[in-house]
N, C-alpha and C positions, 0 to 999 in steps of 0.2 A: 114553258112551265107556267101554269096558271097561278093566280095570286094565292089561292088556298094552299097549294103545294109548296110555294115559296115560303109562306108563313110558317108551315109545319117544319120545314127543313132548316130554316134560318133562325127560328125563334123570335122573329119580328112579326108583331101582329099585323093582320090584314089592314086594320085601321091606320097603323103607323105607315104601312107601305103606301096607302092611298095618300097619306099626308106628305110623304116624300115625293110622290108623283105631283101633287099640287104645288109644291115648292120648286119643282124642277130639279130636285136633288137626285132622285133615281126614277127615271121614266122608262117604263118597259118599251122595248124596241118594236114589239109587235102587238097585233090584235087578232083575236080569232074571228071567224066569220060571224059569230054572234056578238062581237064587240067586246069580249072579255080581254083583260090585260094578259099579255103573254111575255114572260121574262126570258131573256136569253142567258147563256152562261156568263157573258160579260156583265149583264145587269146584276146577276147574283153576286159576282165578285165585287161589284161596286157597293152592293148592300153591305157586304162583310167589311169593306173598307170604311163605310160610313159608321157602322157599329163600333169598329176598332177605335176611330178617332173620337167618337162620343164617349167611349169608356175612359178616355184621357181627360174628359171634362170640357171638350170643345162644344160650343153652341152649334146649332145646325147651320147658321150663317158662316161660322168659321170653318166648319166641315166643308161646305160648298166651296169656299175660297181655297182651302187647302187642296181640294181635288181638281179644281178647274182653272185656277190661276197659274199659268206657267212660271210667272215670276215670283211666286210665293216662296218665302224662306221661313222654314219652321222654327228656327232657333229662337227668334224673338218671341214668338207665341208660346213656345215651350217654357221659356223663362218666366213669362207672365203666368202661365199655369202653375209653375212651381211656387211662385210667390203667393198666388191666390190659395193654393192648397195649404201652404204653411200657415197663412192667416186663418183659414178655416179650421185647421187642426188646433191652432192656438186657442181659438174661441171655444171649440168643442172641448178641449182639454180643461180649460178654465171652468166650463159648465160642469164637466164630470167631477172635477175637484170639489166644486161648491156642493154638488149633490151628495158626494160621499161624506163631506164634513157635516152636512145637515143630517145625513143618516146616522153618522157616528154619535151625534148628540141625542139620538133616540127621542125625538119630540113626541109628546103624547097627543097634542092637539095641533090644529092648523094655526092657532094663535102662536104656539111655540115656534113653529116653522117660520112664521112671518117675523117674529122677534129676532131669530137667528139670522134670517136673510138681511134684516135691517142692520144688525150689528156687523155682519160680514161686509155689507156695502159701505158702512161708515169706516171700517178699518182700511178700506181701499180708497177713501176719499182724498182729494187733493188738499182739503182744508185740515191743517194740523189740529185745530181745536176739535173737529169732528172725530178725528182718529183718537185723540186723547180721551174724549168722553166715552167713545166706544170701548176703549181699553179699561177705563175705570168702572164702567157699568157692566162689563162682561161677566163678573162674578155674581151679579145681582138680578139683572133682567132675564138673562137666558144663558144656558150652558154653551158658550161659544166653543167650537171644537179647538182642542189644544193645537192642532196642526196649523190652524189659521193664526192663532196668537203667536206661535213660535215664528212662523214665516214673517209676520208683520214685525216682530221684535228684531229679527235678523236683518231686516232691510230698512229699518226706520232711521232717518237721518236727523230729524228734529230731536234735540236732547230732552225736552220736556215730555214729548210723546214717548220717547224711548224709555224714559224712567217709568212711565205709567205702564207701558207694555211689559217691562221686566217684572213689575209688581204683579200684573195679571198672569204672566207665565209662572211666577213663583207660586201662585195660588193653585196651580195645576199639579205642583209637586213632582213626584217621580215620573208621572206620565209625560212630562215635557223633556226629560233628560235624554232619551234616546235621540230625539230630534235635534236637540242642542248639540249632542255629540257629533252628529253629522255636520252641524255648522262649524265645529272646530276644524273639520277637514276641508272646509271650503277653499277654493283657489283665490277667493276675494279676501284681502286682509281685513277689510272693515267688517265683513260677516264673521270672521274668526274672532275679532275683538268683541263684537256684540254677543257672540255665543258664550265666551268665557265670562263676560260680565253678568249674563243672565244666569249661568250655572252657579256663579258665586252667591246668588241671592236665594238659592234653594237649599233649605236645611235638610239634607238627606245624605246618607252614607255613600250612595251612588254618585252624588255630586262631588263629595270629597275625593272619591276615586278618580273621577274625571279631571278634577283640578290637579291631583298628583300626577296624572298622566300628562297634563298640559305643561308641567314643569320641563318636560323633555321636548316641547314643541320647537320647531326651527324659528317660529315667529317670536321675536323678543317681546312684543306687546302682549301676546298671549301668556308667555312665561311670567311676565311682570304682574299681570292681574292675578294669576293663579297664586304666585308667591305671596303677594300682599294679602290675599284672602286667607290662604292657609296659615300664614304667619299670625294673622289676627286670631284665627281660631285656636292655634296652638298656644298663643299667649294667654288666652282665656280659659283654656282647658285645665282640668284638675291635674295634679301631679300624676304621672304614670307613663306607661309605655307608649300610649297613643300620642301624648304630648311630645315625648322625646322623639318619636319617629317623625312627627310632623315638623318639628324644629330642624332636625337633621336634613330633611328634604329641602326645606325652603331657604336655609341660610345661604348656600352657594348662589342661589338665584338672586336673593336680595343683595348680596355683596356685588354681584355682577351689575345689577341695576345702578348701584352707587358708582361703580367704575365708569359705566357708560353714560351716566348723567340722565337716566330715564327715571322720572319720579323718584329721584335719589333721596329727597327729603322724606317722602313716605316710606321708602325702603329703610332709611336710617331709623325712623320712628318705630317701624315694625321690629327691627333688630333690638332697639332699646327695650321695647316691651318684652321680647323673648328673653333678653338678658337679665330680667328681673329674677328669673329662676336660676339658682345656683348651678344646676346641672347644665344649663345652656350657655351661661355667661362665658365660660372658658372656651367652649366651642366657637362661639361668635368672635371672641377676641382673637383666637388662633386663625380663623378664616380671614379677618381683616388684616392682621399682621402678615399673614402668608401672602395676601394679595399685594400688600405694600412691598414685600420682599421681591415679588415678581417684577417690580419696577415698571408701572404703567408709563407709557411714553409721554403722556401729557401731564403737566403739573396740576391742572385743576382736578384730575382724578385722584392724585395723591392727597390733595387738600380735602377732598370729600371724604376719602377713606379715614383721614386723620380725625376729621370732625365726627365721623360715625363712632369713634371710640369714646366719645364724651360720656355717654351714660352706660358704658359697659363696665361693670364692676370686676374686681379681681386683679390678681398680680400680673397676669399676662398683659392686660390692657395698660396697667400702670407702668410696667417696664417698657412697653412699646412707646408710650407717650414720653417717657424720660429720654429715650434714645432719639425720638423725633424732635425733641426740643433743641437738638443740635444739628438738625437737618440743613442741607445746603440751601434749600429753598426757604427764604425768610418767612414767607407766609405760612408754610408748614411748621417751621420752628416756633413762630409766635403763637400759632393756634395750639400746638402741643403744650407749650409752656403755660398758656392761659388755662387750658383744661387741667393741667396738673395742679395749678393753684386752686382751682375750683374743687378738685377732688380732696386736696389737703384741708381746705376750709370745711368741706362737708364731712370728712372723716379724718380728724386730726391724728388719730392713732395710726 
């Protein structure tokens, strides 16, 4: 079969077939009387073998070695090809992501595109100061895509840069919440914590709903940040159903934080703020007393629960302290007695 016929049937151009011949990769076994290349059936099979190996990403030199070296073992080469392909996909994916983010910003001029690219590059810098400047300037110089800001916020380890990124994400408002909600479901604990901290800084009803859902998270750190934020919001809210619902949701989580000793001072402060509302005070005292009645195994937990009753007004808290003043643990008894003295001095009636 002449070269033109081979090219038509194989899909490999005549020019490439001549190149294969010059490299010694596929040499036609015959020549016509006029000197034209003549390919046998075995030659054509070799052409298809070459093309199959090239489709896997092998260079022509690697193809020749694979076909002609009897000692060639493909496993190592295939492993290299897998690694190279993964690296190439990662690079192309990163480029595609960047292009989509630039497109989402809807730049009007090339100057806008250049500013966005510069900020995206700065967000990925190894220099924390550069990342922080990019976060702080994102709302002024160019509209940095919210996806880029959220991704940076969820993976930032430097506390100063993280604070700047949370501020930048908060400027995006509701647009960032869906992405942050995905962060709450991350398998990485640090990402979940950064997600709930970012959500807490966005003043939106959807953010409140996400935080209320986070109270049921299996991650104690996520539950804690959600409880502290919702507790502060409920304490500042006006009297009404919304405030009562929020207090009812967060009190058990705050009490559990005190028992476990996780941000227990902040949790006790949040309960004290909520307890200023008469409707919440008895609920909080009941929760603390009930947890004491469950008998935490460690004495420090009982001491923390006793201390948390300090600023909770009402009869329930006062009766609990009176009983705890005779507790078997001297530290608990002394603390309760001291708190009772303070309450009597503050409210002699």
